[in-house]
C-alpha positions in Angstrom: 0.0 0.0 0.0 1.3 3.4 -0.9 2.0 5.3 2.3 1.3 8.6 0.6 -2.1 7.5 -0.7 -4.4 8.3 2.3 -7.4 9.4 0.3 -10.6 7.9 1.6 -14.1 8.1 0.0 -15.4 9.8 3.1 -13.0 12.7 2.9 -14.5 16.1 2.2 -18.0 14.7 2.0 -21.1 15.6 3.9 -23.4 13.1 5.5 -25.8 12.9 2.5 -22.9 12.2 0.2 -21.5 9.5 2.5 -24.8 7.8 2.9 -25.5 7.8 -0.8 -22.1 6.3 -1.4 -22.8 3.5 1.0 -26.2 2.9 -0.7 -24.8 2.9 -4.3 -21.8 0.7 -3.4 -23.9 -1.6 -1.2 -21.6 -1.1 1.8 -22.9 -2.9 4.9 -26.4 -3.2 3.4 -28.6 -5.6 5.4 -31.8 -5.9 3.4 -32.6 -6.7 -0.2 -35.8 -5.8 -2.0 -37.2 -7.4 -5.2 -38.7 -4.4 -6.9 -41.3 -4.3 -9.7 -42.6 -6.9 -12.0 -39.2 -8.4 -12.7 -38.2 -8.4 -9.0 -35.0 -6.2 -9.6 -32.8 -6.7 -6.5 -32.0 -3.5 -4.7 -30.1 -3.4 -1.4 -30.4 -0.9 1.4 -30.0 -0.4 5.1 -32.8 -1.2 7.6 -31.6 1.6 9.9 -31.9 4.3 7.3 -35.3 3.2 6.0 -36.7 2.9 9.6 -35.4 6.3 10.4 -37.5 7.9 7.6 -40.6 5.8 7.4 -42.9 4.3 10.1 -44.0 1.7 7.6 -40.4 0.4 7.1 -39.8 0.5 10.9 -42.8 -1.8 11.4 -41.7 -4.0 8.6 -38.3 -4.6 10.2 -39.1 -4.3 13.9 -42.8 -5.0 14.3 -44.5 -8.0 15.9 -44.1 -9.9 12.6 -40.8 -8.6 11.1 -40.0 -9.5 7.5 -37.3 -12.1 6.9 -35.2 -12.6 3.9 -35.7 -10.7 0.6 -38.8 -8.4 0.6 -40.8 -8.4 -2.6 -42.3 -5.0 -3.8 -44.2 -5.8 -7.0 -46.4 -2.6 -6.9 -43.5 0.0 -7.0 -41.3 0.3 -10.2 -37.6 0.4 -10.0 -37.1 4.1 -10.9 -39.6 5.2 -8.3 -38.1 3.0 -5.5 -34.6 4.4 -6.3 -36.0 7.9 -6.1 -37.5 7.2 -2.7 -34.3 5.7 -1.5 -32.4 8.8 -2.7 -34.8 10.9 -0.6 -34.3 8.6 2.4 -30.5 8.9 2.2 -30.0 12.5 1.1 -33.3 14.4 1.6 -33.1 15.1 -2.2 -36.3 14.5 -4.2 -37.2 15.2 -7.8 -40.9 15.2 -8.8 -42.1 16.0 -12.2 -45.3 15.5 -14.2 -43.9 12.3 -15.5 -43.3 10.6 -12.2 -45.7 12.4 -9.8 -48.4 9.7 -9.8 -45.9 7.0 -9.0 -44.2 9.1 -6.4 -47.5 10.0 -4.8 -48.4 6.3 -4.6 -45.1 5.5 -2.9 -45.4 8.5 -0.5 -48.9 7.4 0.5 -47.8 3.8 0.9 -44.7 4.6 3.1 -46.3 7.5 4.9 -43.9 10.2 3.6 -45.6 13.4 4.4 -43.0 15.7 2.9 -42.9 13.8 -0.4 -46.7 13.9 -0.5 -46.6 17.7 -0.1 -44.1 18.0 -3.0 -46.3 15.8 -5.1 -49.3 18.0 -4.4 -47.3 21.1 -5.3 -46.6 19.6 -8.8 -50.2 18.5 -9.2 -51.5 21.9 -8.3 -49.6 23.2 -11.3 -51.3 20.5 -13.4 -54.6 21.4 -11.9 -54.3 24.9 -13.4 -53.7 23.6 -16.9 -55.6 21.9 -19.7 -54.5 18.6 -18.0 -56.7 19.3 -14.9 -58.6 16.1 -15.5 -55.4 14.2 -14.7 -55.0 16.1 -11.4 -58.6 15.5 -10.6 -58.3 11.8 -11.0 -55.1 11.6 -8.9 -56.7 13.9 -6.2 -59.7 11.6 -6.1 -57.6 8.5 -5.9 -55.5 9.7 -3.0 -58.2 11.7 -1.1 -56.5 15.2 -1.7 -59.6 17.3 -1.2 -58.0 20.7 -1.8 -56.4 19.5 -5.1 -59.7 17.9 -6.1 -61.5 21.2 -5.6 -58.9 23.2 -7.5 -59.0 20.8 -10.4 -62.8 21.0 -10.6 -62.7 24.8 -10.4 -60.3 25.0 -13.3 -62.3 22.5 -15.3 -65.5 24.6 -14.8 -63.7 27.7 -16.2 -61.9 25.9 -19.0 -64.2 22.9 -19.7 -63.7 22.5 -23.5 -59.9 22.6 -23.4 -59.8 20.2 -20.5 -62.1 17.7 -22.2 -59.8 17.8 -25.2 -56.8 16.8 -23.1 -55.4 13.3 -23.7 -56.0 12.5 -20.1 -59.7 13.2 -20.1 -60.8 9.9 -21.5 -59.0 8.1 -18.7 -61.3 9.7 -16.1 -63.0 7.3 -13.8 -66.8 7.2 -13.8 -66.9 8.9 -10.4 -64.7 11.8 -11.6 -66.7 12.2 -14.8 -69.9 12.3 -12.6 -68.4 15.2 -10.6 -67.9 17.2 -13.8 -71.3 16.4 -15.3 -73.1 17.4 -12.1 -71.8 21.0 -12.5 -74.2 23.7 -13.6 -71.3 25.9 -14.6 -69.3 24.2 -17.4 -67.8 26.5 -20.0 -68.8 24.6 -23.1 -71.9 23.6 -25.0 -74.0 20.6 -24.2 -73.0 19.3 -27.7 -69.4 19.4 -26.5 -70.4 17.4 -23.5 -72.3 14.9 -25.6 -69.3 14.5 -28.0 -67.0 13.8 -25.0 -69.2 11.2 -23.3 -69.3 9.2 -26.6 -65.5 9.5 -26.9 -65.1 8.5 -23.2 -67.5 5.6 -23.6 -65.7 4.2 -26.7 -62.4 4.4 -24.8 -63.8 2.5 -21.9 -65.2 -0.2 -24.2 -61.7 -0.5 -25.9 -60.1 -1.0 -22.4 -62.2 -4.1 -21.8 -62.1 -5.2 -25.5 -65.8 -4.6 -26.1 -67.3 -3.3 -29.3 -67.9 0.4 -28.9 -71.6 0.2 -29.7 -74.2 2.5 -28.3 -75.4 -0.2 -25.9 -72.0 -0.9 -24.5 -71.3 2.8 -24.2 -74.5 3.2 -22.3 -73.5 0.3 -20.0 -70.1 2.0 -19.4 -71.8 5.3 -18.5 -74.4 3.8 -16.2 -76.5 6.4 -14.3 -74.3 9.3 -15.3 -75.9 9.1 -18.8 -78.8 11.0 -17.2 -76.6 13.9 -16.2 -76.2 14.8 -19.9 -78.7 17.5 -20.9 -79.7 16.0 -24.2 -82.5 18.5 -24.8 -79.8 21.2 -25.2 -77.7 19.2 -27.7 -77.7 20.6 -31.2 -80.4 18.7 -33.1 -78.2 18.1 -36.1 -75.4 16.4 -34.1 -78.0 14.5 -32.0 -79.7 13.1 -35.1 -76.4 12.1 -36.8 -74.3 10.8 -33.8 -76.8 9.7 -31.1 -80.2 8.8 -32.6 -79.0 5.9 -34.6 -76.4 4.6 -32.1 -78.7 2.7 -29.7 -77.3 4.8 -26.9 -80.8 5.9 -25.9 -84.1 4.0 -25.9 -86.9 4.9 -28.4 -88.9 6.5 -25.6 -85.9 8.6 -24.5 -85.3 9.8 -28.0 -88.9 10.8 -28.5 -88.8 12.8 -25.3 -85.8 14.7 -26.5 -87.3 15.5 -29.9 -90.5 16.6 -28.2 -88.4 18.9 -25.9 -87.6 21.0 -29.0 -91.3 21.7 -29.4 -91.8 22.8 -25.8 -92.5 19.5 -24.1 -90.3 19.2 -21.0 -88.3 16.0 -20.8 -89.0 14.0 -17.6 -85.9 11.9 -18.3 -83.1 14.3 -18.9 -82.4 17.8 -17.4 -82.8 20.7 -19.7 -81.5 23.7 -17.7 -78.6 25.5 -19.4 -75.2 25.4 -17.9 -73.3 28.7 -17.6 -69.6 29.4 -17.1 -68.4 31.3 -14.1 -67.8 34.4 -16.2 -71.5 34.6 -17.0 -72.8 34.2 -13.5 -74.5 37.1 -11.8 -72.1 39.4 -10.1 -72.8 40.8 -6.6 -71.0 43.6 -4.8 -70.6 44.4 -1.1 -69.3 47.6 0.4 -67.8 47.6 3.9 -67.4 51.4 4.5 -70.1 53.8 5.7 -68.3 57.1 4.9 -65.3 58.2 2.9 -62.6 60.3 4.4 -59.0 61.4 3.5 -56.2 61.4 3.4 -54.9 58.3 5.0 -51.9 58.1 7.3 -48.5 56.8 6.2 -48.2 54.8 3.0 -47.2 51.2 2.8 -48.7 47.8 2.0 -52.3 47.7 2.9 -53.7 44.3 4.0 -57.0 42.9 5.3 -58.3 39.4 6.0 -61.7 38.2 4.9 -63.8 35.0 4.9 -67.1 34.1 3.4 -69.8 31.9 4.9 -70.4 30.3 1.4 -68.2 29.3 -1.5 -67.8 32.2 -3.9 -65.8 33.3 -6.9 -64.0 36.5 -6.2 -64.1 38.7 -9.3 -62.6 42.0 -8.1 -61.8 44.4 -5.4 -63.1 48.0 -4.9 -60.2 50.3 -3.9 -59.8 53.9 -2.8 -57.8 56.1 -5.1 -55.1 58.6 -4.2 -56.3 61.6 -2.2 -56.7 64.9 -4.2 -56.4 68.2 -2.4 -59.5 70.4 -2.7 -59.0 73.2 -5.3 -58.0 76.5 -3.8 -57.8 79.9 -5.6 -55.5 82.3 -3.9 -56.1 85.0 -6.4 -52.5 85.7 -7.3 -51.6 82.0 -7.5 -53.8 79.0 -8.4 -53.0 75.7 -6.8 -52.4 73.0 -9.5 -54.7 70.0 -9.0 -53.1 66.6 -8.4 -53.7 64.1 -11.1 -52.1 61.4 -13.1 -51.8 57.6 -13.6 -51.0 55.2 -10.9 -49.9 51.5 -10.9 -51.9 49.3 -8.5 -50.9 45.8 -7.5 -53.2 43.4 -5.7 -52.5 39.9 -4.2 -55.0 37.4 -2.8 -53.4 34.8 -0.5 -55.1 31.8 1.1 -54.7 30.5 4.7 -51.8 28.4 3.6 -50.0 31.5 2.4 -50.4 30.4 -1.2 -50.8 33.2 -3.7 -54.1 32.7 -5.6 -53.8 35.7 -7.9 -51.5 38.7 -8.4 -53.1 41.5 -10.5 -51.5 44.7 -11.7 -53.3 47.5 -13.4 -52.9 51.2 -14.2 -55.7 53.7 -13.5 -56.2 57.5 -13.7 -56.9 59.7 -10.7 -57.6 63.4 -10.5 -59.9 66.1 -9.2 -62.8 65.2 -11.6 -62.4 61.4 -11.0 -64.2 59.1 -8.6 -62.8 58.4 -5.1 -63.2 54.6 -5.4 -62.3 52.3 -8.3 -63.0 48.7 -9.0 -60.2 46.4 -10.1 -61.7 43.4 -12.0 -59.5 40.3 -12.0 -58.4 38.7 -15.2 -59.9 35.4 -13.9 -62.2 34.6 -10.9 -60.5 33.4 -7.7 -62.2 30.5 -5.9 -62.8 31.4 -2.3 -63.9 28.5 -0.1 -66.3 29.0 2.8 -65.0 29.6 6.4 -61.4 29.9 5.3 -59.3 33.1 5.8 -58.0 34.9 2.7 -55.7 37.9 2.7 -56.1 40.9 0.3 -52.9 42.9 0.0 -52.3 46.1 -2.0 -48.7 47.1 -2.9 -47.4 50.4 -1.6 -48.5 53.0 -4.2 -46.5 55.9 -2.7 -49.5 58.1 -2.3 -51.9 58.9 0.5 -55.4 57.8 -0.5 -59.0 58.2 0.4 -60.2 55.7 2.9 -63.3 54.2 4.4 -64.3 55.0 7.9 -66.9 53.5 10.3 -66.4 50.2 8.3 -68.5 47.2 9.0 -66.9 44.0 10.3 -69.6 41.8 8.7 -71.5 42.5 5.5 -74.4 40.4 4.1 -75.5 40.7 0.5 -79.3 40.3 0.6 -79.6 39.0 -3.0 -77.0 36.2 -2.8 -77.4 35.6 0.9 -73.5 35.6 1.2 -72.0 37.0 4.4 -68.4 38.2 4.3 -66.5 39.0 7.5 -63.3 40.9 7.9 -60.3 40.5 10.3 -57.2 42.6 11.0 -53.9 41.6 9.3 -50.6 42.0 11.1 -49.0 42.9 7.7 -51.1 46.0 7.1 -49.6 49.5 7.3 -52.8 51.1 8.3 -55.9 49.3 7.0 -57.9 47.5 9.6 -61.5 46.3 10.2 -62.6 49.8 11.2 -61.0 51.9 8.4 -58.6 52.1 5.5 -58.4 50.5 2.1 -60.6 48.0 0.3 -64.0 49.6 -0.1 -65.7 46.4 -1.2 -65.6 43.1 -3.0 -67.1 41.8 -6.3 -68.1 38.2 -6.5 -70.4 35.5 -8.0 -71.9 32.4 -6.2 
């Protein structure tokens, strides 16, 4: 042995690097797993696995400990190696390509941190045309917030979501959730086209002829959530009438509905997207005063007793000094354009929307102004949400004698306000945020 060669693999390495080296080089490993369908052998250390997962601890040290090689046929090799990498180094990589497999493993081995990372990736998917994939995964793993976010996005972007490659893979339960909605942003003809496509895909999965009868069997009771009286008659006649999807009596009732006879079999009320729902407004102030105190970020917490879609916020504009004529010198009125930024945060400190807009203020302009959001924000009942306005560098008008609780008589929605520690001056009694605009 060369006396000058004292280099050791542990030198200049941190704990994660040393642990990964021992795993990859199978140093002192004391357990072997047979992973996936082909039972790929992967060695590891019982101590490390037990330190990260209660499931593995029970597996090795419980009342009936595992002996010999442990077979894991339900986890593929890549996923298991990624989980081991997390165990040994705290490093985890989750993408749209592996999120479903990683979520399964995180659920199986009770890995809360990995599950949270999976939800973060899936939330991005939930806000895209692939929201149907996020919905299915959320339903499968009982992720209620993700399920709601996915459905919300699908309601606002129904046609694009149903055209996604993942939509035909929806389970019957998830498809039922969508079809129960009164607020889908597509035509009933689009819905009808999709359920035929979905039914054919389900038939192909079980190697059945995609006939009307078999599609009806695949759909089951959710067939009666399709509002056939609102389907375009041309499409209905060409694609549905001759397919045996519906009985003769059902088809007669649909044709009669076009001549004013209400169908007793299928609903006929029109669906409407969120953007077309009636908008309600509430004001929290009783009087307007000005100017405010020192500038800074203005914040206020609110919560609603019902689920609503927040569509905008009513704001107070910069304060304009009253015009004064001194005879020899006239005071120039304050006016100009101002940039306003608004954020809505949920009770998990997740940003739901960040809007920025420019508006004019001046002596002949209004004291309050409504910022309409580019897209509605889903606000869930009995949860705190934070409204925050960026510092605009001006003193503004403000509401005084504000109401802590406001009920809109038309919608029956009650919104209550709370103080925010982050606010530079606005509180439940005074300050910014004159009101809210929303739909139910």
